VMD Tcl script that builds the backbone (N, CA, C; Angstrom):
set m [mol new atoms 360]
animate dup $m
set s [atomselect $m all]
$s set {name element resname resid chain x y z} {
  {N N MET 1 A 1.297 -88.039 -65.303}
  {CA C MET 1 A 1.192 -88.106 -64.680}
  {C C MET 1 A 3.020 -88.250 -63.505}
  {N N ASN 2 A 2.761 -87.254 -62.818}
  {CA C ASN 2 A 4.350 -87.208 -61.700}
  {C C ASN 2 A 4.199 -87.994 -60.892}
  {N N ILE 3 A 4.385 -89.149 -60.348}
  {CA C ILE 3 A 4.322 -90.026 -59.276}
  {C C ILE 3 A 5.450 -89.838 -58.073}
  {N N TRP 4 A 6.426 -89.225 -58.753}
  {CA C TRP 4 A 7.538 -89.165 -58.210}
  {C C TRP 4 A 8.022 -88.106 -57.047}
  {N N LYS 5 A 7.310 -86.800 -57.027}
  {CA C LYS 5 A 7.044 -85.804 -55.714}
  {C C LYS 5 A 6.302 -86.522 -54.385}
  {N N PRO 6 A 4.862 -87.271 -54.656}
  {CA C PRO 6 A 4.816 -87.825 -53.691}
  {C C PRO 6 A 4.891 -88.913 -53.316}
  {N N LEU 7 A 5.479 -89.605 -54.022}
  {CA C LEU 7 A 6.617 -90.986 -53.422}
  {C C LEU 7 A 7.565 -90.651 -52.461}
  {N N PHE 8 A 8.006 -89.433 -53.319}
  {CA C PHE 8 A 9.571 -88.943 -52.397}
  {C C PHE 8 A 8.841 -88.410 -51.146}
  {N N ILE 9 A 7.736 -87.790 -50.735}
  {CA C ILE 9 A 7.073 -86.901 -49.703}
  {C C ILE 9 A 6.733 -88.137 -48.777}
  {N N SER 10 A 6.259 -89.291 -49.166}
  {CA C SER 10 A 5.426 -90.652 -48.366}
  {C C SER 10 A 6.913 -91.429 -47.701}
  {N N LEU 11 A 7.640 -91.553 -48.208}
  {CA C LEU 11 A 9.423 -92.150 -48.166}
  {C C LEU 11 A 9.820 -91.224 -46.823}
  {N N LEU 12 A 9.887 -90.043 -47.272}
  {CA C LEU 12 A 10.433 -88.694 -46.580}
  {C C LEU 12 A 9.290 -88.886 -44.880}
  {N N LEU 13 A 8.247 -89.102 -45.226}
  {CA C LEU 13 A 7.715 -88.853 -43.984}
  {C C LEU 13 A 7.834 -90.101 -43.048}
  {N N ILE 14 A 7.546 -91.477 -43.441}
  {CA C ILE 14 A 7.978 -92.565 -43.063}
  {C C ILE 14 A 9.184 -92.489 -42.584}
  {N N GLY 15 A 10.531 -91.846 -43.229}
  {CA C GLY 15 A 11.326 -92.077 -42.630}
  {C C GLY 15 A 11.497 -91.543 -41.634}
  {N N ILE 16 A 10.728 -90.424 -41.890}
  {CA C ILE 16 A 11.086 -89.542 -40.077}
  {C C ILE 16 A 10.427 -89.698 -39.136}
  {N N VAL 17 A 9.274 -90.408 -38.890}
  {CA C VAL 17 A 8.378 -91.063 -38.291}
  {C C VAL 17 A 9.048 -92.640 -37.894}
  {N N GLY 18 A 9.791 -93.331 -38.739}
  {CA C GLY 18 A 10.481 -94.269 -38.417}
  {C C GLY 18 A 11.425 -94.301 -37.347}
  {N N ASN 19 A 11.822 -93.377 -37.707}
  {CA C ASN 19 A 13.208 -92.695 -37.040}
  {C C ASN 19 A 13.183 -92.260 -35.553}
  {N N THR 20 A 11.966 -91.612 -35.846}
  {CA C THR 20 A 11.431 -90.797 -34.120}
  {C C THR 20 A 10.536 -92.324 -33.670}
  {N N CYS 21 A 10.339 -93.189 -33.766}
  {CA C CYS 21 A 10.138 -94.274 -33.406}
  {C C CYS 21 A 11.076 -95.315 -32.446}
  {N N MET 22 A 12.036 -95.397 -33.275}
  {CA C MET 22 A 13.042 -95.733 -33.078}
  {C C MET 22 A 14.185 -95.282 -31.807}
  {N N VAL 23 A 14.027 -94.216 -31.742}
  {CA C VAL 23 A 14.370 -93.578 -30.824}
  {C C VAL 23 A 14.178 -93.393 -29.358}
  {N N GLN 24 A 12.394 -93.531 -29.780}
  {CA C GLN 24 A 11.979 -93.504 -28.600}
  {C C GLN 24 A 12.090 -94.733 -27.766}
  {N N ALA 25 A 12.204 -95.868 -28.678}
  {CA C ALA 25 A 12.473 -97.354 -28.209}
  {C C ALA 25 A 13.840 -97.776 -27.602}
  {N N VAL 26 A 14.694 -96.795 -28.443}
  {CA C VAL 26 A 16.313 -97.002 -27.241}
  {C C VAL 26 A 15.996 -96.451 -26.164}
  {N N GLU 27 A 15.359 -94.965 -25.870}
  {CA C GLU 27 A 15.577 -93.923 -24.429}
  {C C GLU 27 A 14.839 -95.124 -24.026}
  {N N ASP 28 A 13.458 -95.492 -24.034}
  {CA C ASP 28 A 12.757 -96.603 -23.071}
  {C C ASP 28 A 13.674 -97.535 -22.673}
  {N N LYS 29 A 14.667 -98.039 -23.741}
  {CA C LYS 29 A 15.401 -99.571 -22.804}
  {C C LYS 29 A 16.245 -98.577 -21.913}
  {N N GLN 30 A 17.114 -98.092 -22.356}
  {CA C GLN 30 A 17.966 -97.287 -21.801}
  {C C GLN 30 A 17.418 -96.644 -20.126}
  {N N ASN 31 A 16.385 -96.474 -20.400}
  {CA C ASN 31 A 15.850 -95.950 -18.732}
  {C C ASN 31 A 14.705 -96.885 -17.951}
  {N N ARG 32 A 14.872 -98.573 -18.772}
  {CA C ARG 32 A 14.237 -99.489 -17.953}
  {C C ARG 32 A 15.299 -100.190 -17.005}
  {N N PRO 33 A 15.260 -100.166 -16.168}
  {CA C PRO 33 A 15.814 -100.415 -14.710}
  {C C PRO 33 A 16.034 -102.368 -14.895}
  {N N SER 34 A 17.413 -102.658 -14.438}
  {CA C SER 34 A 17.336 -104.536 -14.437}
  {C C SER 34 A 16.426 -105.267 -13.679}
  {N N GLY 35 A 16.252 -106.618 -14.333}
  {CA C GLY 35 A 15.243 -107.393 -12.687}
  {C C GLY 35 A 16.266 -107.591 -11.846}
  {N N THR 36 A 17.498 -107.453 -11.443}
  {CA C THR 36 A 17.901 -107.413 -10.523}
  {C C THR 36 A 17.455 -106.332 -9.411}
  {N N LEU 37 A 17.431 -105.298 -9.702}
  {CA C LEU 37 A 17.518 -103.753 -9.321}
  {C C LEU 37 A 15.544 -103.651 -8.862}
  {N N VAL 38 A 14.589 -104.508 -9.980}
  {CA C VAL 38 A 13.568 -104.602 -9.739}
  {C C VAL 38 A 12.882 -105.857 -8.531}
  {N N ALA 39 A 14.092 -106.934 -8.307}
  {CA C ALA 39 A 14.029 -108.003 -7.567}
  {C C ALA 39 A 14.105 -107.363 -6.164}
  {N N ILE 40 A 15.203 -106.514 -5.865}
  {CA C ILE 40 A 15.537 -105.873 -5.049}
  {C C ILE 40 A 14.488 -104.840 -4.152}
  {N N ASP 41 A 14.055 -104.250 -4.957}
  {CA C ASP 41 A 13.105 -103.053 -4.853}
  {C C ASP 41 A 11.591 -103.731 -4.460}
  {N N ALA 42 A 11.473 -104.785 -5.130}
  {CA C ALA 42 A 9.983 -105.334 -4.607}
  {C C ALA 42 A 10.192 -105.747 -3.465}
  {N N ILE 43 A 10.708 -106.337 -2.890}
  {CA C ILE 43 A 10.226 -107.153 -1.739}
  {C C ILE 43 A 11.296 -106.482 -0.549}
  {N N PRO 44 A 12.821 -105.865 -0.293}
  {CA C PRO 44 A 13.556 -105.733 0.825}
  {C C PRO 44 A 13.100 -104.036 1.034}
  {N N VAL 45 A 13.189 -103.427 0.123}
  {CA C VAL 45 A 13.221 -101.778 -0.133}
  {C C VAL 45 A 11.885 -101.450 0.049}
  {N N ARG 46 A 10.847 -102.145 -0.675}
  {CA C ARG 46 A 9.802 -101.665 -0.040}
  {C C ARG 46 A 9.219 -101.937 1.133}
  {N N ILE 47 A 9.421 -103.182 2.013}
  {CA C ILE 47 A 9.163 -103.275 3.410}
  {C C ILE 47 A 9.879 -102.528 4.401}
  {N N ALA 48 A 11.526 -102.418 3.636}
  {CA C ALA 48 A 11.601 -101.107 4.517}
  {C C ALA 48 A 11.368 -99.385 4.445}
  {N N GLY 49 A 11.050 -99.109 3.477}
  {CA C GLY 49 A 9.903 -98.045 3.054}
  {C C GLY 49 A 8.524 -98.078 3.957}
  {N N LEU 50 A 8.284 -98.969 3.713}
  {CA C LEU 50 A 6.834 -99.249 5.003}
  {C C LEU 50 A 7.464 -98.607 6.322}
  {N N ALA 51 A 8.088 -99.540 6.730}
  {CA C ALA 51 A 8.591 -99.496 8.250}
  {C C ALA 51 A 8.862 -98.234 8.525}
  {N N VAL 52 A 9.717 -97.061 7.360}
  {CA C VAL 52 A 10.084 -95.986 7.356}
  {C C VAL 52 A 9.325 -94.821 7.884}
  {N N THR 53 A 7.993 -95.393 6.852}
  {CA C THR 53 A 6.951 -94.401 6.781}
  {C C THR 53 A 5.588 -94.453 7.929}
  {N N VAL 54 A 6.306 -95.785 8.585}
  {CA C VAL 54 A 5.546 -96.028 9.854}
  {C C VAL 54 A 5.804 -95.217 11.422}
  {N N VAL 55 A 7.342 -95.371 11.109}
  {CA C VAL 55 A 8.293 -94.558 12.374}
  {C C VAL 55 A 8.763 -92.847 12.501}
  {N N GLY 56 A 8.223 -92.974 11.148}
  {CA C GLY 56 A 7.805 -91.128 10.394}
  {C C GLY 56 A 6.933 -91.163 11.076}
  {N N GLY 57 A 5.691 -91.265 10.601}
  {CA C GLY 57 A 4.798 -91.295 11.450}
  {C C GLY 57 A 4.363 -90.744 13.246}
  {N N ALA 58 A 5.017 -91.710 13.226}
  {CA C ALA 58 A 5.232 -92.052 15.008}
  {C C ALA 58 A 6.307 -90.825 15.466}
  {N N VAL 59 A 7.396 -90.442 14.623}
  {CA C VAL 59 A 8.757 -89.956 14.871}
  {C C VAL 59 A 7.244 -87.746 15.181}
  {N N PHE 60 A 6.351 -87.950 13.834}
  {CA C PHE 60 A 5.636 -86.692 13.491}
  {C C PHE 60 A 4.930 -86.132 14.650}
  {N N VAL 61 A 4.300 -87.668 14.952}
  {CA C VAL 61 A 3.409 -87.286 16.066}
  {C C VAL 61 A 3.849 -86.922 17.336}
  {N N VAL 62 A 5.330 -87.924 17.708}
  {CA C VAL 62 A 5.698 -87.203 19.000}
  {C C VAL 62 A 6.772 -85.283 18.775}
  {N N SER 63 A 6.986 -85.030 17.695}
  {CA C SER 63 A 7.073 -83.769 17.542}
  {C C SER 63 A 6.747 -82.563 17.621}
  {N N LEU 64 A 4.901 -83.225 17.382}
  {CA C LEU 64 A 3.998 -82.202 17.059}
  {C C LEU 64 A 3.611 -81.186 18.176}
  {N N PRO 65 A 4.200 -81.179 19.193}
  {CA C PRO 65 A 4.144 -79.945 20.293}
  {C C PRO 65 A 5.103 -79.477 19.931}
  {N N PHE 66 A 6.074 -79.891 19.229}
  {CA C PHE 66 A 7.411 -78.609 19.241}
  {C C PHE 66 A 7.487 -77.959 17.988}
  {N N THR 67 A 6.459 -78.847 16.986}
  {CA C THR 67 A 6.641 -77.713 15.730}
  {C C THR 67 A 4.948 -77.061 15.395}
  {N N VAL 68 A 4.107 -77.283 16.341}
  {CA C VAL 68 A 3.239 -76.883 16.241}
  {C C VAL 68 A 2.876 -75.255 15.770}
  {N N PHE 69 A 3.767 -74.866 16.552}
  {CA C PHE 69 A 3.837 -73.101 16.572}
  {C C PHE 69 A 4.689 -72.463 15.199}
  {N N THR 70 A 5.955 -73.975 14.793}
  {CA C THR 70 A 6.852 -73.554 13.728}
  {C C THR 70 A 6.190 -73.612 12.410}
  {N N ASP 71 A 6.267 -75.297 12.106}
  {CA C ASP 71 A 5.972 -75.194 10.854}
  {C C ASP 71 A 6.190 -77.082 11.149}
  {N N VAL 72 A 4.543 -77.192 10.569}
  {CA C VAL 72 A 3.536 -78.345 10.670}
  {C C VAL 72 A 4.081 -79.309 9.277}
  {N N GLY 73 A 4.219 -78.339 8.485}
  {CA C GLY 73 A 4.152 -78.626 7.147}
  {C C GLY 73 A 5.319 -79.387 6.718}
  {N N THR 74 A 6.695 -79.050 6.780}
  {CA C THR 74 A 7.596 -79.178 6.439}
  {C C THR 74 A 7.937 -80.676 7.327}
  {N N ALA 75 A 7.833 -80.782 8.638}
  {CA C ALA 75 A 7.979 -82.122 9.298}
  {C C ALA 75 A 6.929 -83.530 8.387}
  {N N TRP 76 A 5.435 -82.765 8.022}
  {CA C TRP 76 A 4.901 -83.407 7.918}
  {C C TRP 76 A 5.325 -84.348 6.302}
  {N N ASP 77 A 5.764 -83.570 5.689}
  {CA C ASP 77 A 6.283 -83.583 4.379}
  {C C ASP 77 A 7.390 -84.395 4.136}
  {N N ALA 78 A 8.533 -84.114 5.175}
  {CA C ALA 78 A 9.861 -84.560 5.444}
  {C C ALA 78 A 9.777 -86.287 6.085}
  {N N LEU 79 A 8.694 -86.760 7.353}
  {CA C LEU 79 A 8.449 -87.487 7.813}
  {C C LEU 79 A 7.782 -88.629 7.217}
  {N N VAL 80 A 6.807 -88.041 7.001}
  {CA C VAL 80 A 5.515 -89.083 6.540}
  {C C VAL 80 A 5.676 -89.311 4.805}
  {N N VAL 81 A 4.703 -87.648 4.174}
  {CA C VAL 81 A 4.604 -88.337 3.082}
  {C C VAL 81 A 5.907 -88.965 1.790}
  {N N ASP 82 A 6.984 -87.647 2.198}
  {CA C ASP 82 A 8.222 -88.402 1.342}
  {C C ASP 82 A 8.611 -89.694 1.634}
  {N N PRO 83 A 8.784 -90.461 2.501}
  {CA C PRO 83 A 8.812 -91.888 2.947}
  {C C PRO 83 A 7.738 -92.271 1.791}
  {N N PHE 84 A 5.972 -92.352 2.098}
  {CA C PHE 84 A 5.125 -92.871 1.710}
  {C C PHE 84 A 5.422 -93.020 0.319}
  {N N LEU 85 A 5.549 -91.879 -0.818}
  {CA C LEU 85 A 6.141 -91.307 -1.816}
  {C C LEU 85 A 6.888 -92.030 -2.534}
  {N N PHE 86 A 7.943 -92.534 -1.451}
  {CA C PHE 86 A 8.589 -93.239 -1.803}
  {C C PHE 86 A 8.576 -94.802 -1.317}
  {N N THR 87 A 7.986 -95.266 -1.048}
  {CA C THR 87 A 7.542 -97.005 -0.728}
  {C C THR 87 A 6.181 -97.048 -1.385}
  {N N PHE 88 A 5.303 -96.127 -2.023}
  {CA C PHE 88 A 4.003 -96.522 -2.475}
  {C C PHE 88 A 3.417 -95.770 -4.226}
  {N N VAL 89 A 4.765 -94.603 -4.311}
  {CA C VAL 89 A 4.383 -93.803 -5.261}
  {C C VAL 89 A 5.437 -94.162 -6.825}
  {N N ARG 90 A 6.581 -94.456 -5.801}
  {CA C ARG 90 A 7.777 -94.623 -6.767}
  {C C ARG 90 A 7.826 -96.014 -8.166}
  {N N PRO 91 A 8.342 -96.047 -9.338}
  {CA C PRO 91 A 7.831 -96.964 -9.868}
  {C C PRO 91 A 8.880 -97.928 -9.311}
  {N N LEU 92 A 8.950 -99.258 -10.058}
  {CA C LEU 92 A 9.764 -100.079 -9.610}
  {C C LEU 92 A 11.383 -100.207 -9.916}
  {N N GLY 93 A 12.436 -100.555 -8.957}
  {CA C GLY 93 A 13.733 -100.403 -9.816}
  {C C GLY 93 A 13.738 -99.243 -10.318}
  {N N GLN 94 A 13.735 -97.886 -10.080}
  {CA C GLN 94 A 13.833 -96.409 -10.349}
  {C C GLN 94 A 14.525 -95.866 -8.421}
  {N N PHE 95 A 15.843 -96.213 -8.373}
  {CA C PHE 95 A 15.722 -94.855 -6.957}
  {C C PHE 95 A 16.313 -93.364 -7.625}
  {N N TYR 96 A 16.927 -93.333 -8.576}
  {CA C TYR 96 A 17.227 -91.713 -8.623}
  {C C TYR 96 A 16.317 -91.157 -9.892}
  {N N GLU 97 A 16.032 -89.849 -9.666}
  {CA C GLU 97 A 15.322 -89.149 -10.049}
  {C C GLU 97 A 13.972 -89.415 -10.670}
  {N N TRP 98 A 13.434 -90.368 -9.551}
  {CA C TRP 98 A 12.430 -90.534 -9.569}
  {C C TRP 98 A 11.309 -89.693 -9.470}
  {N N ARG 99 A 11.217 -88.566 -8.130}
  {CA C ARG 99 A 10.761 -87.528 -8.258}
  {C C ARG 99 A 10.166 -86.751 -9.333}
  {N N SER 100 A 11.007 -86.568 -10.438}
  {CA C SER 100 A 11.240 -85.499 -11.463}
  {C C SER 100 A 10.439 -86.444 -12.186}
  {N N ARG 101 A 10.835 -87.479 -12.543}
  {CA C ARG 101 A 9.753 -88.281 -13.136}
  {C C ARG 101 A 7.937 -87.765 -13.191}
  {N N LEU 102 A 8.098 -88.616 -12.091}
  {CA C LEU 102 A 6.687 -88.105 -11.843}
  {C C LEU 102 A 6.014 -87.036 -11.354}
  {N N GLU 103 A 7.072 -85.896 -10.876}
  {CA C GLU 103 A 6.641 -84.350 -11.136}
  {C C GLU 103 A 6.381 -84.195 -12.958}
  {N N GLU 104 A 6.585 -84.657 -13.678}
  {CA C GLU 104 A 6.474 -84.288 -15.047}
  {C C GLU 104 A 5.277 -85.061 -15.387}
  {N N ASN 105 A 5.260 -86.126 -15.086}
  {CA C ASN 105 A 3.583 -87.022 -15.345}
  {C C ASN 105 A 2.447 -86.820 -14.416}
  {N N GLY 106 A 2.861 -85.793 -13.483}
  {CA C GLY 106 A 2.067 -85.180 -12.777}
  {C C GLY 106 A 1.086 -86.290 -11.938}
  {N N ALA 107 A 2.412 -87.479 -11.566}
  {CA C ALA 107 A 1.673 -88.732 -10.814}
  {C C ALA 107 A 2.325 -88.408 -9.261}
  {N N THR 108 A 2.053 -87.583 -9.013}
  {CA C THR 108 A 2.654 -87.690 -7.547}
  {C C THR 108 A 1.598 -87.896 -6.113}
  {N N ASP 109 A 0.436 -88.069 -6.672}
  {CA C ASP 109 A -0.966 -88.769 -5.970}
  {C C ASP 109 A -1.180 -88.059 -4.724}
  {N N GLU 110 A -0.745 -86.926 -4.739}
  {CA C GLU 110 A -0.744 -85.708 -3.041}
  {C C GLU 110 A -1.982 -85.322 -3.160}
  {N N PRO 111 A -2.494 -85.408 -1.898}
  {CA C PRO 111 A -3.490 -85.032 -1.364}
  {C C PRO 111 A -3.601 -83.324 -1.705}
  {N N GLU 112 A -4.977 -83.187 -2.548}
  {CA C GLU 112 A -5.245 -81.056 -2.305}
  {C C GLU 112 A -4.898 -80.787 -1.357}
  {N N GLY 113 A -4.751 -81.199 0.279}
  {CA C GLY 113 A -4.439 -80.036 0.467}
  {C C GLY 113 A -2.931 -80.122 1.495}
  {N N SER 114 A -2.568 -81.045 0.298}
  {CA C SER 114 A -1.042 -81.023 0.986}
  {C C SER 114 A -0.422 -79.605 0.800}
  {N N THR 115 A 0.845 -79.826 1.601}
  {CA C THR 115 A 1.598 -78.977 2.038}
  {C C THR 115 A 2.283 -78.392 0.221}
  {N N ARG 116 A 2.559 -79.380 -0.137}
  {CA C ARG 116 A 3.353 -78.780 -1.312}
  {C C ARG 116 A 2.677 -79.071 -1.904}
  {N N ALA 117 A 1.080 -79.235 -2.332}
  {CA C ALA 117 A 0.472 -78.417 -3.691}
  {C C ALA 117 A -0.070 -77.238 -3.394}
  {N N GLN 118 A 0.209 -76.926 -2.049}
  {CA C GLN 118 A -0.320 -75.382 -1.642}
  {C C GLN 118 A 1.070 -74.578 -2.417}
  {N N MET 119 A 2.131 -74.814 -1.851}
  {CA C MET 119 A 3.209 -73.984 -2.309}
  {C C MET 119 A 3.178 -73.628 -3.511}
  {N N GLU 120 A 2.684 -74.521 -4.467}
  {CA C GLU 120 A 2.903 -74.190 -6.214}
  {C C GLU 120 A 1.792 -73.914 -6.692}
}
mol reanalyze $m
mol bondsrecalc $m
mol representation Tube
mol addrep $m
């Protein structure tokens, strides 16, 4: 019985799978934020984001009479939804390209009736 052919195929498959796992582990480590970024993001940036969300909501209410006949959805998204997503949905320590990563994963957690959900 020829054992070399199944052994060769098995070793080849193990090498391919092992290589793929190694590449994924290296990519995950490269995309991982540093501890300093996470610490800075955890307290001061999130508190500032909450303040911007509250102030944006107030500005939205004040601007509502001016935008009611034009484009309320754009004002809502820019003043309330974007700061909310930045504060509560964005992963810790990720300041750049976080929105594209969330959209790839489908984890934006936007309401069904949101303007962005209607546009897509």
